[in-house]
C-alpha positions in Angstrom: -12.6 7.4 -38.2 -12.5 3.7 -38.3 -15.3 2.1 -36.4 -16.2 -1.5 -35.7 -19.9 -1.6 -35.8 -22.2 -4.6 -36.3 -25.3 -3.9 -38.4 -28.4 -6.0 -38.8 -31.3 -6.1 -41.2 -34.1 -3.8 -40.3 -37.0 -5.8 -41.5 -37.8 -9.4 -42.4 -40.1 -10.4 -45.2 -42.7 -11.5 -42.8 -42.7 -8.1 -41.1 -42.9 -6.3 -44.4 -45.9 -8.5 -45.4 -47.6 -7.8 -42.1 -47.0 -4.1 -42.6 -48.6 -4.2 -46.0 -51.7 -5.8 -44.6 -52.1 -2.9 -42.3 -52.3 -0.5 -45.3 -49.0 1.2 -45.2 -47.1 -0.9 -47.7 -44.9 0.6 -50.3 -46.7 1.3 -53.6 -49.8 3.0 -52.4 -50.8 6.4 -53.8 -50.8 9.7 -52.0 -49.3 10.1 -48.5 -47.8 7.0 -47.1 -48.7 7.0 -43.4 -49.6 9.5 -40.7 -47.9 9.1 -37.4 -49.8 8.8 -34.1 -47.8 11.4 -32.1 -44.6 13.4 -32.4 -41.9 13.1 -29.8 -41.4 16.8 -29.5 -37.6 16.6 -29.8 -36.3 17.5 -33.3 -32.9 16.0 -32.6 -34.4 12.6 -32.2 -35.5 12.1 -35.9 -34.7 12.7 -39.5 -36.7 13.3 -42.6 -35.2 12.6 -46.0 -35.8 11.4 -49.6 -35.5 7.9 -50.9 -35.0 7.1 -54.6 -37.0 4.3 -56.2 -36.4 4.4 -60.0 -37.6 7.9 -61.0 -39.7 8.3 -57.9 -38.4 10.4 -55.0 -40.5 10.1 -51.8 -40.2 11.5 -48.3 -39.3 9.1 -45.5 -38.4 9.7 -41.9 -36.3 7.9 -39.3 -36.5 7.5 -35.5 -33.0 7.5 -34.2 -33.7 5.7 -30.9 -34.4 2.4 -32.7 -33.7 3.1 -36.4 -37.4 2.6 -37.4 -38.4 4.1 -40.8 -41.7 5.4 -42.0 -42.8 6.7 -45.4 -44.5 10.1 -45.5 -45.3 10.5 -49.2 -45.7 8.5 -52.4 -46.4 10.5 -55.5 -45.5 8.7 -58.7 -46.0 11.8 -60.8 -43.9 14.1 -58.6 -40.5 14.1 -57.0 -40.2 15.4 -53.4 -37.0 17.1 -52.5 -35.3 19.3 -49.8 -37.6 18.8 -46.8 -37.4 21.2 -43.9 -39.2 20.9 -40.6 -40.4 23.9 -38.5 -40.7 23.3 -34.7 -42.9 26.4 -34.5 -45.3 25.4 -37.3 -45.1 21.6 -36.6 -45.1 21.1 -40.3 -42.7 20.1 -43.1 -42.1 22.2 -46.2 -40.7 20.5 -49.4 -40.2 21.0 -53.1 -42.4 19.0 -55.3 -41.3 18.7 -58.9 -43.2 17.3 -61.9 -41.5 14.4 -63.7 -43.5 14.9 -66.9 -40.9 17.2 -68.4 -42.8 20.4 -67.6 -39.9 21.8 -65.5 -42.2 23.0 -62.8 -41.3 22.9 -59.1 -43.6 24.1 -56.3 -43.2 24.6 -52.6 -45.7 22.5 -50.5 -46.4 22.0 -46.9 -47.0 18.6 -45.2 -48.8 18.1 -41.9 -47.2 14.9 -40.7 -49.9 13.8 -38.3 -52.9 14.2 -40.6 -50.9 13.5 -43.7 -52.3 16.5 -45.6 -50.0 17.8 -48.4 -50.9 21.2 -49.9 -49.3 23.9 -52.0 -48.9 27.4 -50.7 -51.3 29.5 -52.7 -52.3 28.6 -56.3 -49.7 26.6 -58.3 -48.2 29.2 -60.7 -46.5 28.6 -64.0 -43.2 29.8 -62.5 -40.6 27.7 -60.6 -40.6 28.0 -56.8 -37.2 27.1 -55.3 -35.0 27.5 -52.2 -37.8 27.7 -49.6 -37.0 28.6 -46.0 -39.2 28.8 -42.9 -39.5 32.0 -40.9 -38.4 31.3 -37.3 -42.0 31.8 -36.0 -43.3 29.2 -38.5 -46.0 31.6 -39.8 -44.5 32.2 -43.3 -42.2 30.7 -45.9 -39.8 32.7 -48.1 -38.8 31.3 -51.5 -37.4 32.3 -54.9 -39.3 32.2 -58.1 -38.6 32.5 -61.8 -40.4 31.7 -65.0 -39.4 28.5 -66.9 -38.6 30.6 -70.0 -35.7 32.3 -68.1 -33.3 30.4 -70.4 -34.3 33.0 -73.0 -33.0 36.5 -73.2 -35.1 37.8 -70.3 -34.8 37.4 -66.5 -37.6 39.9 -65.7 -39.9 37.4 -64.0 -37.7 36.4 -61.0 -37.4 37.3 -57.4 -38.1 36.4 -53.8 -41.5 36.4 -52.0 -42.7 35.8 -48.4 -45.9 33.8 -48.2 -48.0 34.1 -45.1 -49.5 30.7 -44.4 -52.6 31.9 -42.6 -54.0 33.8 -45.6 -51.6 32.9 -48.4 -50.7 36.6 -48.8 -47.6 37.0 -50.9 -45.1 39.8 -50.2 -42.6 40.6 -52.9 -39.2 41.5 -51.2 -36.8 41.3 -54.1 -37.1 41.4 -57.9 -34.3 40.9 -60.4 -34.9 44.5 -61.8 -33.8 45.9 -58.4 -30.6 44.0 -58.1 -29.7 42.7 -61.5 -29.1 39.4 -59.7 -31.2 36.2 -59.6 -31.6 35.2 -56.0 -30.6 31.7 -54.8 -30.1 29.9 -51.4 -31.9 31.8 -48.7 -31.5 31.8 -45.0 -33.5 33.6 -42.3 -31.9 35.4 -39.3 -33.0 33.8 -36.0 -34.9 37.0 -35.1 -36.9 36.8 -38.3 -36.0 40.3 -39.4 -33.7 39.6 -42.3 -33.0 37.1 -45.1 -29.6 36.6 -46.5 -29.5 35.5 -50.2 -26.9 34.6 -52.7 -27.3 36.6 -55.9 -26.0 35.6 -59.4 -26.0 37.6 -62.6 -27.1 35.6 -65.6 -24.3 34.9 -68.0 -21.7 36.8 -65.9 -19.1 34.7 -64.3 -17.4 35.2 -60.9 -19.6 38.2 -59.9 -21.9 36.8 -57.2 -23.1 39.0 -54.4 -24.7 38.5 -51.0 -28.0 40.4 -50.5 -29.8 41.3 -47.3 -33.5 41.2 -47.8 -36.3 42.6 -45.7 -40.0 43.4 -46.2 -40.6 47.0 -46.8 -37.1 48.0 -47.8 -34.9 47.7 -50.9 -32.5 44.8 -51.1 -29.1 45.8 -49.8 -25.8 44.3 -51.0 -23.3 43.1 -48.4 -20.1 45.0 -49.2 -16.4 44.2 -48.4 -16.6 40.7 -49.8 -14.3 39.6 -52.6 -15.7 39.0 -56.1 -16.2 35.4 -57.1 -18.7 32.6 -56.8 -20.7 32.2 -53.6 -22.7 29.4 -52.1 -24.8 28.5 -49.0 -24.8 31.7 -46.9 -26.0 31.1 -43.4 -26.4 33.3 -40.3 -24.5 32.4 -37.1 -26.6 31.6 -34.1 -26.5 35.2 -32.8 -27.1 36.7 -36.3 -23.8 38.7 -36.0 -22.0 37.0 -38.9 -22.8 35.3 -42.2 -20.8 32.1 -43.1 -20.6 31.2 -46.8 -18.5 29.3 -49.3 -16.3 31.3 -51.7 -14.6 30.4 -54.9 -12.5 33.0 -56.8 -13.4 31.4 -60.1 -14.4 28.1 -61.6 -12.0 25.1 -61.0 -10.3 26.9 -58.1 -10.4 25.5 -54.6 -13.2 26.8 -52.4 -12.8 28.6 -49.0 -15.1 29.2 -46.1 -15.7 32.8 -45.4 -17.2 34.8 -42.5 -18.3 38.4 -42.6 -19.5 40.4 -39.6 -22.7 42.3 -40.3 -21.3 45.6 -39.1 -20.2 48.8 -41.0 -16.8 48.5 -42.7 -16.4 44.8 -41.8 -14.5 42.7 -44.3 -14.9 39.0 -45.1 -12.2 36.7 -43.7 -11.3 33.0 -44.2 -12.5 30.6 -41.5 -11.0 27.1 -41.0 -9.7 27.0 -44.6 -6.2 25.8 -45.5 -4.1 26.6 -48.6 -4.8 24.4 -51.6 -7.6 22.4 -49.9 -11.2 22.5 -51.1 -13.3 23.7 -48.1 -17.0 24.2 -48.4 -20.6 23.6 -47.3 -20.1 25.1 -43.8 -23.0 25.2 -41.4 -22.8 27.2 -38.1 -23.7 25.3 -34.9 -27.0 26.3 -33.2 -25.4 25.9 -29.7 -21.7 26.7 -30.0 -19.4 29.1 -31.8 -18.2 26.5 -34.3 -18.9 25.2 -37.8 -19.2 21.9 -39.5 -17.9 21.7 -43.1 -16.5 19.6 -45.9 -12.8 19.5 -46.8 -10.4 17.3 -48.8 -7.3 18.4 -46.9 -6.7 14.8 -45.7 -6.9 13.3 -49.2 -10.7 12.6 -49.3 -14.0 14.5 -48.8 -14.4 14.4 -45.1 -16.6 16.1 -42.4 -14.8 18.5 -40.1 -15.7 20.5 -37.0 -13.8 23.8 -36.3 -14.3 26.7 -33.9 -15.2 30.0 -35.5 -12.2 31.6 -33.7 -8.8 30.1 -33.1 -8.4 26.4 -32.9 -7.8 23.3 -35.0 -10.3 21.6 -37.3 -11.1 18.0 -36.3 -11.8 15.3 -39.0 -14.9 13.3 -37.9 -14.8 10.9 -40.9 -11.1 10.2 -41.3 -10.5 6.9 -43.0 -13.9 6.8 -44.6 -14.1 5.1 -48.0 -16.9 7.4 -49.2 -17.1 11.0 -50.3 -18.9 12.8 -47.5 -20.9 16.0 -48.0 -23.9 18.2 -46.9 -23.3 18.2 -43.1 -26.2 19.4 -41.0 -26.3 20.1 -37.3 -29.1 18.7 -35.1 -31.1 21.5 -33.3 -29.4 20.7 -30.0 -25.9 20.9 -31.6 -24.9 17.4 -30.4 -25.3 15.4 -33.7 -24.5 15.8 -37.3 -26.3 14.3 -40.3 -24.5 14.1 -43.6 -24.6 12.3 -47.0 -22.0 9.6 -47.9 -21.5 8.8 -51.6 -19.3 6.0 -52.9 -16.1 7.6 -54.1 -16.4 6.2 -57.6 -19.9 7.7 -57.9 -19.1 11.2 -56.5 -18.5 12.8 -59.9 -21.7 11.3 -61.4 -24.7 13.4 -62.3 -27.4 11.7 -60.3 -25.9 10.7 -56.9 -29.2 10.3 -55.0 -29.7 6.5 -55.8 -26.3 5.8 -54.4 -26.4 8.1 -51.3 -26.3 7.0 -47.7 -27.4 9.3 -44.9 -25.3 8.9 -41.8 -25.5 10.5 -38.3 -22.5 10.9 -36.0 -22.0 12.6 -32.7 -19.5 15.5 -32.1 -16.7 12.9 -31.7 -17.5 11.2 -35.0 -19.1 8.1 -33.5 -21.5 6.6 -36.0 -25.1 6.4 -34.6 -27.3 5.7 -37.6 -27.3 5.2 -41.4 -29.8 4.5 -44.1 -30.1 4.9 -47.9 -31.4 8.3 -48.8 -30.5 12.0 -49.5 -31.5 15.5 -48.5 -31.7 14.9 -44.8 -33.3 17.3 -42.3 -34.1 17.1 -38.6 -37.6 16.7 -37.3 -39.2 15.0 -34.2 -39.6 11.2 -34.2 -42.9 9.5 -33.7 -44.2 7.5 -30.8 -46.1 4.7 -32.6 -44.7 1.4 -34.1 -45.3 0.1 -37.6 -41.9 0.8 -39.2 -41.4 -0.1 -42.8 -38.4 0.0 -45.1 -38.2 1.9 -48.4 -39.0 -0.2 -51.4 -36.0 -2.0 -52.8 -33.9 -0.9 -49.9 -32.9 -2.9 -46.8 -31.2 -0.2 -44.7 -28.7 -1.1 -42.0 -28.7 0.9 -38.8 -27.2 1.2 -35.3 -29.3 1.9 -32.3 -28.5 5.3 -30.8 -26.9 5.0 -27.4 -28.9 7.1 -24.8 
């Protein structure tokens, strides 16, 4: 959607110098800056990562005026995949060593105090794909040993970590399912976790697994064999939406399966020959946002879960658009825009732009960054731009 929008520079050199004098300049060690207060509305702010050479740090944005604020600065680690919990009032993230040790750990950040801590002792295995429980009291994540590239997969599974006492509950292990678990999502009632399972060295044979503490993992049946990605519950927990590909190099489809006996997976919003993927169910309506190339480029679409046409929100864009994410109130969508000539490159993060649009496709905000998630804005001032970046923005219209 062509838009005529005038952008302006966010910060002058003088403002940046003044900010540095107040102790929140780029380049300091540890956590960048703690906010005074949170606004309480998760749809009013974003948290994301910014690339500066090999350093990946957490930043956040206030959509009302486009102000930016750094949350972490860890030269020996890379922060990735932040997620905010309204119930816990905290962020979880993945912290990865950059010394070649191939270790990644789930950590929790308290944004007001700036405290960043791991969940339990940092083990030798990799912690990945974390997800908050709806009540904010625990975090589920996958784990596996770094030596998994060898002939064994025995040390891999899914655990739930209680944040009050760091008690770890094992809910799935690779010996039970013969699948390594990836990409978790909690049901809104907190009773179940849906997981994508993949067999090592076996192509086109993924499964969806329903996980629950105290019971054995259960495979979701009546789904076609192939490659799966990004399973998510709908807002009423009645269906799971996921991306399906019959085999490598084939177009992807968006699938839906009702969580009821004898239900079969069906295509949703997909069209023949188009590559449709990365669907996310709305938290407030029976619709999804997803990525499709049906109009000749990678665009962001909205479509009802039932009958009805899909609407292209980014038609005419000169970037490849991906990773759409609903705001908690279902009125805005954040996504990542990548220059088309960089879309097939290995490391896209240094070239990525985060954009926010409303349900009609109107551009509200943009800034350099990747891995966006929604979280409340802050009430103080003292904005500062990421090092080496001068992001442009547009003030959100109330």
